N, C-alpha and C positions, 0 to 999 in steps of 0.2 A: 504494500500500500504506500502511496506517495507521502501521506502524512507521517508515517513511521520513518520513512527515509529522511524527512526533514528533521525529525527529532533525534536521529542517530548521532549527529555530531555533538549533541548536548547531553547525552546519556550520563556521562561521568559527572557533570554538574548536578544533574537531578539525583543521582545516587548519593553524592556527597551531601546534598541538601536533605535527603531522606534520612541519612545516618545522623546528621546533626539534629534533625527534628526528633529522632528516636532518643538520642542522648539527652535532649532537653526534657522530654517526657519522663525519662528515667530519673533525671534530676528531681523532678516533681515527686516521683515515687520515693526516692531517697529522702527528700525533705520531709514528707509526711511521716515516713517510718522513723527517722531519727528524732523528729519532734515528739512523736508519741512516746518513744523510749525515754527521751529527756524529761518529759513531764512526769512519767511514771517513776523514773529514778529519782527525780528531784523530790518527789513526795516522801521518799524514805530518808531525806535529810542527810545525804552522804557528804564527805569532804568535797570542797569545790573542785579539787583536782580530778575527782572521778568524773565530773560533768564537763571538764574543760574540752576534751576531745569532741564530745557531742555538740557542744556550743559552737566550736569551730566548724564542725561538719554541717550544722544548720546554716551557717553563713555561706559555706562553700556551695552547698546544694541550692540555696536561695539565689546566690549570684550566678552560679553555673546555669541554672534554668533559663534565666533571662539572656545571658551571653550566648549560649548555644542556640536559643530560639532566634536571637537577632541575626546571627550569621547564617542560620538555616533559611530565614526569610530572604536575606540578601541573595543567597545562591538560588533559591527557588524562583524569585521574581526576575533575577538576572537571566536565568535560563528561559523562563516563560516569555519575557519580553523579546529575547533574541529569537526564539522560535516564532513568536507572533510576527516579528519584523520580517523574518525570512519567508514566512507563510504568505504575508501580504504582498511582498515583492514577487513571489512566485505566481500568485494569483493575477497580479497586474500584468506580469509578463505573458501569462497564458491568455488573458483577455486581449492584450495588445496584439498578440500574434494571430488570434483566431476570430476576433470580433470584426464585424457584427454578424456575418452570415452564419458562422459556425454555431453561434449561441443565439440565433434569432428566436428560438423557442422560449428563451428565458425573458421574463419581464424585467424592466430596469429595477423595480423595487426589490425583486428577488435577488438580483445581482448585488444591489446595495446592501441588503441584509447579509449576504454571504461575506462580502468584503469587510463589513463593519462588525456586525453582531457575532457571526459564527466564528470568526477568527479570535474573538475575545472569549467565546464560550469554550473553545478548544483548550485554552490554557487551564480551565477548571478541571480538565481531565487528570492532570497531575497535581495541581495546587489544592484541589478540594476532594479529589477521589483517591488516586493511587497513593500519593505520599502520606496524607493524614491517616488513611486506612492502614497502610503498612507500618507506619510509625507507632500508631496506637496499639497494634498487636504486639510489636516488638517490646514496647515499654510494659504492656500488660503481662507478657510472659516473664519479663524480668522481675516485676513485682510479685507475681505468683511464685517465682523461684525463691524469693526471700521468705515467703510464707511457708513454702515446702521445707526450707532449711530449719524453720522454727517448729512447725507442726505439719507433717505430710498429710494427715487426714483432712485438715481444714483446707489445705492447698488443693486437694482433689475435688472437693465440693465446689470451691470457688472457681476452679478451672472449668468445671462442667457448666456452671452458670455463665462464665465468661464466653465460652464457645457458643452456648445457646443464645446469648445476647447478640453476639456478632452475626450469627446466621439468621436469626429471626428478624432483627432490625434491618439488616441488609436486604433480606428477601422482601419484607413488607414495603420498604422504601422503593426498591427497584421495581417490584410488581406494580405498585401504584403509579410510578412514573411511566411504566410501559403502557398503561391504559390511557395516557393523556397524549394527544398529538396536537401540539400547538403550532406546528410549522405552517399549515394553511392560513391560520389567523395572522401569524406574523407576516407572511407574504402579503396577505390582503392589506394589512395596515401600511406596509412599506409602499405597495403599489398605489394605494389611495392617497398617501401623502405625496408621492411623486406626481400623480395626476392632478392633485389639488394645486401643487406648486405651478404646474404648467398652465392650468386653467384659472389661476387666481384673478387675473385682470378681467377675463370674460365673466367669471363668477360674480365679481363685484358689479360689473356693468349690468348684467342681466338678472341679478338678484338670486342666484342659486348657491351662493357661498355657504349659507346655513345648511343646505342639503349635504354639501361636501363635508362640513364639520360633523354633521350628524352621523354620516357613514363611518367616519374615522372613530368617533366616540363609541359607536355601537360595537365596532370591531375591538376597540380597546377594552370595553366592558367584558367582552367574552374572554379576552386574554387575561384580564384581571381575575376572572372566575377560575381560570386554570391555575393562576398563581396562588389563589386561595386554597385550591385543592392540594397543591404542593406544600403549602404551609401547614395544612391540616395533617398531611402525611408526616411531615417533619415533627409536628406536635405529638402524633401517636408514637413515633419512634422515641422521642424524648421521654414520654410517659412510661414506655416499656423499659427504657434504660433506668429510669428512677426506680421502677419496681425491682429490676434485677439488682441494682445497687443496694437497695434495702435488704433484699434477700441475702445478698453476699455478706453484708455487714452483720446481719443476725446470725447467719451460718458461721461466719468467722468467730463471732463472740461465743456462741455455744460450743464450738469445737475447741476454742482456746480455753474456755472455762473448764471443759471436761479434761483437757490435757493438763491444766494446772492442778485440778483436783487429783489426778492420777500421778502427779509429781513429774510429768514429762515436759512441762513448760514453766519457765520462771514467771513470777507474777508480773514483773515489769514488762514482759513481752505480750501480755494479754491485750493491752491497748494497741500494740503494733499490729497484731493479727486482725484485730477488730477494725482498725481505721484504714489500713492499707487498701481494702477494696474500694473505698471512696475515690481515691485518685486513680486506681486501676480502671474502674468503670467510667470515671469522668472523662478519661481520654477517648472513650468511644463516642462521645457526644457529637463528634463531627460526622459520624457515619449517616445518621438519619437525615441530616440536612443535605449532605453531599449526594447520596444515592437517590434522593427525591428528584434531583435534576439529571439523573442518569440518561434518560431518553433524549432530552434536548441536546445534551453533550454528544451522545453517540450519533444522533442525526446530523449534527454539525460536522462531525468527523467524516461520516459517509458522504455528505453533500460536497464538502470541499475535496475529499479524495476523488470523487467522481469528476469534479470540475478539473482538478489537476491532472487527471488521467486521460482527459480528452486528447485526441491525437488526430492530426490530418496526414500522418505519414510524412512528417517533415523531413526525416532523414532520407527516405526513398525518393522524394520529389524535388530534392535540392539540385541546384546548378543545371537545370535543364536548358536554360538560356545562355549559359556561359560560352558555348562553342559556336553560336550562330552570329552571322553578320547581317542577316536580313530581318529587320524588325518591323515588317509590314504588319499592320493590325487589321484583321479581317473579321467582319461580322456577317454571319450567314443565318438569316431567319431567327434572329435573337429576340427573345421575349423575356424580360426580367420577371422573376416570380415574386409577386407581392400579394399578400392575402386579400382576397375579395376584389382584386383589380386585374383587369385583363388588358394587355397592351397589344398593339399591332406589331407583327414581326418586323425587324429592322435588318437591312442588308446593306453593306458598304465596305469599302477598303480605304485605309489611311496609309500613305507611304511618305517617305521623305520627299519634300518638294511638292507633294500632293496631299495637302491636309484635307481631312474629312470634316465638313461643316454639317452639323445636325440641327435642323430647324423643325419647328412644329408648334402646335397649340400647347398651352399649359395643360399638364396632366397627361400628355401623350407618351410619356416614358423616356424623355430625353436624358434627364438627370439619372434616372434609374438605370439606363444603359451604361453610363459611366460607373455607377455604383457596382454593377455586375462585373465590369471590367477589372476593378480593383479588389473584388471579393467581398464587397459590402452586402451584395444580394445574390442569391442563386439565380440561375437563368436556364432557359430552354433554348435549343439551337446550338450554334457553334461560334465561339470566339477564339481565334488563333493568333499567336505571335510567331512570325516566321514559320508558320505551318504547325506549330505546337499548340495543342488544345490548352486553353487557359485554365480549365478546371483541373488539369494535371500539374499546374505550377503552384508551388507553395506561396503562402502570403508573404513570407519574408523575401522571397525572390521577386515577387511583384513590386514590393516596396523598393527594391534595389533598381529595378528597370523602368518603373512607371512613376511619373509625378502627376499629381492631380490638384487642381484648384476646385474646391467645393463651393457650392453656391452660398453656403452658410459657414465658410471658414472662420476660425476664431482668432481674434487678436487678444493676447494676454495682457493683463494689467502690469506691464513692464515697459522697458524702453523700446524705441524703434529698433535699435541695434539688436537687442535680444530677441525680438519677435522675428526679425529677418533671418537671424542666424539659426533659427529652427530649420530652415531650408538647407543650410550648410554650416555646421557648427564651427568650423575653422576658417570661415570666410574673413578676408581682410577688409579694411575700410574701403580700399580701392574697389574691390569686387562689389561691395554693398552699393557704392556710389554708381557703379556701372549699371546695375539692374535698376536702380532708382532713376537713372537718366532715361532708361527705356520707357518708364511709365511717367516721366516728366514730374518727378518729385524732388529733384536736386535743388531747385530754387526754394522750395518750401523748407527743406532741411537746412539750407544755408541761412534762411531768415530766422530760424529758431535759435534762441540763446544757447541751448544745450545741444543743438545739432542732433546727431544720431542717438544721443543719450536722453533725449526728450521723452518723458513718460507719456505713454499713450492714454492711460487712465482706464477705469473700469469700463469694459465693453467698447473701448475706443472713443469715449465721449469727447475727448479733446480734439477730435478731427471729424471732418464731414464724411458723409457716406462715400463720395467719390474718392477721397483721399485714403480712406480705409481700404476700399476695394483695390486701389492701385498698390498699397502696401502688401496686401495678400498676394496680388499678382507678382510683385517683385520677389516675394519670398519663394514662390514656385519657380520663377525663372532663375533663381540662384542655384537650384539643383542642376546637376548634369546627368540626365538620364536619356535613354534612346527614345522614350515615349512620353508625350505630354497630353494630359486630358484637362481641358479648361471648360468649366461650367459657368456660363454667363460671365466671362471675364471683364466685360465692358459695361456692366451694370452701373448705374448712377453717373455715367459719363455722357457729356454732350457729343454731338455728331462730329465736330471738328477734332476734339481730343480723342474720340474713339477712332477716327480715321488715322490720325498720326500714330497712335500707340499700336494699332493693329498692324500697320506697315512695319514698324520696328520689330514687333514680335515675329512676323513672317521672316524677316531678315535674320533675326537672332536664332530662330529655330528652323532655318531652312534645310538643315541636314537631319532634322529629327522627324519622327512620326508624330503628327499632331491631329488631335480630334477636338473640335470646338463646338460646344452647345451654345446657341445664340438665337435671340429673337430677331437680330438684325443681320443682313447679309454682309459678309466680310470680303 
């Protein structure tokens, strides 16, 4: 499983954290045991030197408990955050490689929940399940071993109660968790939130924002009901633990009293045998809470493992275009596949010095054709590059050989320089100014006090629509690929500016394969 492979480099940290946590719990056992002995011995009024070692031991166990717990938490959370970071990076890399066509069946809300919530839930697998469970058992066995050294018969009864408590509480918590499936509701909430954000302005204008809020609130109420069930299960587990603890204390006392009466146990150790079960069973308190969330955690593991295991045969399909010199882009009866929308088939060929201009009415599938070419949408028919079917080419190789200007390309809230360098990360200022001259932005840049370092602002609010469009176009032109796809590159431009820039683009890309979607003839 992919998840376990990600955890593998951090296993040593997790093991060390578990050992330190076990030592911390054993320190708690030692603290109570020594304290009980110290109180009992002090009641006999012995010389102070007799108590000195126990007094020091109480301090040692008290300090040691906190110190070992502190370092255990550091290692636990260090490993958990490292794993979470690696997991999120792996998810982003997977989504970046195969989105959006490969995961078109996933809704945005579901994907957001996987990236945000489920990566956080997975860390509970070791922070709240495995490590506390294992540590509490190790510390419990250590405490029972002390009782066995004092009175074996009491240790036997307490051990039986200890095992029954672990098995019964774990089973009840895990069984109750298995009956609850919160994933559909969580998906619904995330999807509704995403849809509400997209439709917020329309909802306010047309007055249905209250309906959106109501849908989210209803889904949240159902999710809250599931949380209440989990809390109830945890409460039942805590109640059972309280019963088992009481039974162990009473059993310990009766067995210790019997052993004392038979002369097999010193009187000062009766309190030790009686009180040790309190801390032994108290360490099990994490089990009921942790295993109540077992199903959501395991669902998160399965979901993310399924996501990370998705494959397009990247290794088998790589470098198909490396050996070709003909980058003609041919469309044969191509129909982009989009739910509930049917497009007319498109046929055409783009070659160097022979650009393909795609024109048509809005909604006729022009942009969808380009999306299919770069792998954003599946398609019917045939799209070939140099005679090689595009569906056989990996997404990473398409990125290497194809540049595309989307109709809704994004400008980040950063400087002009940084936005342009997305096209070519190591571009020099001279190269930046060359592409800016193609789109006639050099005078604008020169007039700005900060030049290329001018901040674009959120959503590019510091510039006009035409200026932003030309920046996006310049960013694409900065790349050096055999194939260029431009979707409405001259939007927001007047006819004269459109005419001048289109001629420069033809000249700059004269030896490239060019496909342009436009409402205007070029």
